[in-house]
ChimeraX commands (.cxc) that place a marker at each C-alpha (Angstrom):
marker #1 position 0.00,0.00,0.00 radius 0.5
marker #1 position 1.20,3.46,-0.86 radius 0.5
marker #1 position 2.36,5.50,2.13 radius 0.5
marker #1 position 0.80,8.68,0.80 radius 0.5
marker #1 position -2.58,6.94,0.74 radius 0.5
marker #1 position -2.23,6.13,4.44 radius 0.5
marker #1 position -1.45,9.78,5.15 radius 0.5
marker #1 position -4.47,10.88,3.09 radius 0.5
marker #1 position -6.83,8.53,4.93 radius 0.5
marker #1 position -5.49,9.26,8.41 radius 0.5
marker #1 position -3.84,12.68,8.38 radius 0.5
marker #1 position -4.48,13.42,12.07 radius 0.5
marker #1 position -3.30,10.03,13.26 radius 0.5
marker #1 position -0.19,10.14,11.11 radius 0.5
marker #1 position 0.59,13.65,12.29 radius 0.5
marker #1 position 0.21,12.63,15.93 radius 0.5
marker #1 position 2.40,9.57,15.49 radius 0.5
marker #1 position 5.06,11.66,13.71 radius 0.5
marker #1 position 5.01,14.18,16.52 radius 0.5
marker #1 position 5.25,11.47,19.18 radius 0.5
marker #1 position 8.03,9.76,17.21 radius 0.5
marker #1 position 10.07,12.96,17.05 radius 0.5
marker #1 position 9.52,13.70,20.73 radius 0.5
marker #1 position 10.54,10.16,21.64 radius 0.5
marker #1 position 13.70,10.25,19.55 radius 0.5
marker #1 position 14.60,13.67,20.94 radius 0.5
marker #1 position 14.21,12.31,24.47 radius 0.5
marker #1 position 16.38,9.31,23.63 radius 0.5
marker #1 position 19.00,11.70,22.23 radius 0.5
marker #1 position 19.00,13.62,25.51 radius 0.5
marker #1 position 19.50,10.40,27.48 radius 0.5
marker #1 position 22.33,9.43,25.18 radius 0.5
marker #1 position 23.93,12.86,25.61 radius 0.5
marker #1 position 23.77,12.45,29.41 radius 0.5
marker #1 position 25.33,9.00,29.19 radius 0.5
marker #1 position 28.03,10.36,26.94 radius 0.5
marker #1 position 28.87,13.01,29.54 radius 0.5
marker #1 position 29.20,10.28,32.18 radius 0.5
marker #1 position 31.45,8.14,30.00 radius 0.5
marker #1 position 33.53,11.19,29.08 radius 0.5
marker #1 position 34.11,11.89,32.76 radius 0.5
marker #1 position 35.24,8.29,33.31 radius 0.5
marker #1 position 37.56,8.51,30.30 radius 0.5
marker #1 position 39.18,11.72,31.52 radius 0.5
marker #1 position 39.77,10.28,34.99 radius 0.5
marker #1 position 40.83,6.89,33.58 radius 0.5
marker #1 position 38.95,5.40,36.46 radius 0.5
marker #1 position 35.49,4.21,37.28 radius 0.5
marker #1 position 34.25,2.34,40.33 radius 0.5
marker #1 position 33.00,-1.20,40.01 radius 0.5
marker #1 position 29.46,-0.12,40.91 radius 0.5
marker #1 position 29.53,2.71,38.39 radius 0.5
marker #1 position 30.83,0.38,35.69 radius 0.5
marker #1 position 28.10,-2.18,36.35 radius 0.5
marker #1 position 25.34,0.43,36.42 radius 0.5
marker #1 position 26.63,2.14,33.28 radius 0.5
marker #1 position 26.98,-1.13,31.42 radius 0.5
marker #1 position 23.44,-2.11,32.39 radius 0.5
marker #1 position 21.87,1.16,31.25 radius 0.5
marker #1 position 23.87,1.12,28.01 radius 0.5
marker #1 position 22.78,-2.46,27.31 radius 0.5
marker #1 position 19.15,-1.55,28.00 radius 0.5
marker #1 position 19.45,1.53,25.81 radius 0.5
marker #1 position 21.12,-0.55,23.08 radius 0.5
marker #1 position 18.25,-3.06,23.10 radius 0.5
marker #1 position 15.68,-0.29,23.17 radius 0.5
marker #1 position 17.18,1.55,20.20 radius 0.5
marker #1 position 17.69,-1.56,18.08 radius 0.5
marker #1 position 14.19,-2.90,18.71 radius 0.5
marker #1 position 12.42,0.21,17.41 radius 0.5
marker #1 position 10.49,0.04,14.17 radius 0.5
marker #1 position 10.23,3.17,12.07 radius 0.5
marker #1 position 6.62,3.80,11.04 radius 0.5
marker #1 position 6.30,3.57,7.26 radius 0.5
marker #1 position 4.89,7.07,6.84 radius 0.5
marker #1 position 7.71,8.82,8.74 radius 0.5
marker #1 position 9.78,11.05,6.48 radius 0.5
marker #1 position 13.15,9.62,5.53 radius 0.5
marker #1 position 15.20,12.37,7.16 radius 0.5
marker #1 position 13.30,11.67,10.38 radius 0.5
marker #1 position 14.06,7.96,10.21 radius 0.5
marker #1 position 17.74,8.85,9.91 radius 0.5
marker #1 position 17.60,10.09,13.50 radius 0.5
marker #1 position 17.15,6.50,14.65 radius 0.5
marker #1 position 20.01,5.33,12.44 radius 0.5
marker #1 position 22.25,8.02,13.96 radius 0.5
marker #1 position 21.20,7.06,17.49 radius 0.5
marker #1 position 22.16,3.48,16.74 radius 0.5
marker #1 position 25.60,4.55,15.57 radius 0.5
marker #1 position 26.05,6.79,18.61 radius 0.5
marker #1 position 25.09,4.14,21.14 radius 0.5
marker #1 position 27.46,1.64,19.52 radius 0.5
marker #1 position 30.28,4.16,19.64 radius 0.5
marker #1 position 29.49,5.12,23.23 radius 0.5
marker #1 position 29.41,1.49,24.35 radius 0.5
marker #1 position 32.83,0.95,22.76 radius 0.5
marker #1 position 34.17,4.01,24.57 radius 0.5
marker #1 position 32.64,2.81,27.83 radius 0.5
marker #1 position 34.25,-0.62,27.46 radius 0.5
marker #1 position 37.59,1.04,26.83 radius 0.5
marker #1 position 37.25,3.27,29.93 radius 0.5
marker #1 position 36.06,0.31,31.96 radius 0.5
marker #1 position 38.96,-1.87,30.81 radius 0.5
marker #1 position 41.47,0.90,31.63 radius 0.5
marker #1 position 39.96,1.15,35.10 radius 0.5
marker #1 position 40.17,-2.59,35.70 radius 0.5
marker #1 position 43.73,-2.82,34.41 radius 0.5
marker #1 position 44.70,0.18,36.56 radius 0.5
marker #1 position 43.61,-1.56,39.77 radius 0.5
marker link #1:1,2 radius 0.2
marker link #1:2,3 radius 0.2
marker link #1:3,4 radius 0.2
marker link #1:4,5 radius 0.2
marker link #1:5,6 radius 0.2
marker link #1:6,7 radius 0.2
marker link #1:7,8 radius 0.2
marker link #1:8,9 radius 0.2
marker link #1:9,10 radius 0.2
marker link #1:10,11 radius 0.2
marker link #1:11,12 radius 0.2
marker link #1:12,13 radius 0.2
marker link #1:13,14 radius 0.2
marker link #1:14,15 radius 0.2
marker link #1:15,16 radius 0.2
marker link #1:16,17 radius 0.2
marker link #1:17,18 radius 0.2
marker link #1:18,19 radius 0.2
marker link #1:19,20 radius 0.2
marker link #1:20,21 radius 0.2
marker link #1:21,22 radius 0.2
marker link #1:22,23 radius 0.2
marker link #1:23,24 radius 0.2
marker link #1:24,25 radius 0.2
marker link #1:25,26 radius 0.2
marker link #1:26,27 radius 0.2
marker link #1:27,28 radius 0.2
marker link #1:28,29 radius 0.2
marker link #1:29,30 radius 0.2
marker link #1:30,31 radius 0.2
marker link #1:31,32 radius 0.2
marker link #1:32,33 radius 0.2
marker link #1:33,34 radius 0.2
marker link #1:34,35 radius 0.2
marker link #1:35,36 radius 0.2
marker link #1:36,37 radius 0.2
marker link #1:37,38 radius 0.2
marker link #1:38,39 radius 0.2
marker link #1:39,40 radius 0.2
marker link #1:40,41 radius 0.2
marker link #1:41,42 radius 0.2
marker link #1:42,43 radius 0.2
marker link #1:43,44 radius 0.2
marker link #1:44,45 radius 0.2
marker link #1:45,46 radius 0.2
marker link #1:46,47 radius 0.2
marker link #1:47,48 radius 0.2
marker link #1:48,49 radius 0.2
marker link #1:49,50 radius 0.2
marker link #1:50,51 radius 0.2
marker link #1:51,52 radius 0.2
marker link #1:52,53 radius 0.2
marker link #1:53,54 radius 0.2
marker link #1:54,55 radius 0.2
marker link #1:55,56 radius 0.2
marker link #1:56,57 radius 0.2
marker link #1:57,58 radius 0.2
marker link #1:58,59 radius 0.2
marker link #1:59,60 radius 0.2
marker link #1:60,61 radius 0.2
marker link #1:61,62 radius 0.2
marker link #1:62,63 radius 0.2
marker link #1:63,64 radius 0.2
marker link #1:64,65 radius 0.2
marker link #1:65,66 radius 0.2
marker link #1:66,67 radius 0.2
marker link #1:67,68 radius 0.2
marker link #1:68,69 radius 0.2
marker link #1:69,70 radius 0.2
marker link #1:70,71 radius 0.2
marker link #1:71,72 radius 0.2
marker link #1:72,73 radius 0.2
marker link #1:73,74 radius 0.2
marker link #1:74,75 radius 0.2
marker link #1:75,76 radius 0.2
marker link #1:76,77 radius 0.2
marker link #1:77,78 radius 0.2
marker link #1:78,79 radius 0.2
marker link #1:79,80 radius 0.2
marker link #1:80,81 radius 0.2
marker link #1:81,82 radius 0.2
marker link #1:82,83 radius 0.2
marker link #1:83,84 radius 0.2
marker link #1:84,85 radius 0.2
marker link #1:85,86 radius 0.2
marker link #1:86,87 radius 0.2
marker link #1:87,88 radius 0.2
marker link #1:88,89 radius 0.2
marker link #1:89,90 radius 0.2
marker link #1:90,91 radius 0.2
marker link #1:91,92 radius 0.2
marker link #1:92,93 radius 0.2
marker link #1:93,94 radius 0.2
marker link #1:94,95 radius 0.2
marker link #1:95,96 radius 0.2
marker link #1:96,97 radius 0.2
marker link #1:97,98 radius 0.2
marker link #1:98,99 radius 0.2
marker link #1:99,100 radius 0.2
marker link #1:100,101 radius 0.2
marker link #1:101,102 radius 0.2
marker link #1:102,103 radius 0.2
marker link #1:103,104 radius 0.2
marker link #1:104,105 radius 0.2
marker link #1:105,106 radius 0.2
marker link #1:106,107 radius 0.2
marker link #1:107,108 radius 0.2
marker link #1:108,109 radius 0.2
view
């Protein structure tokens, strides 16, 4: 079925879903920015506590699963769906950085 037909039949619903989608992705971006700040602090200190490492790993794993389980609605504009793609790349990169900071901390003990 043509996506434009769906938008024609349900303009209000599609608009509301698009708005909610954008709000949701913006909120996820804010969470990711906060996590990045935390990981940056650990990188600069080259140290993180065991509890901090476990908590950070858990939230990053949850965030990773959350981001990669999302389905982009078919009527969302392509440039909007790229936000999810970029979030996926960012969370992968952040997890790699976290693992590096965590490994430096463990090896420094």
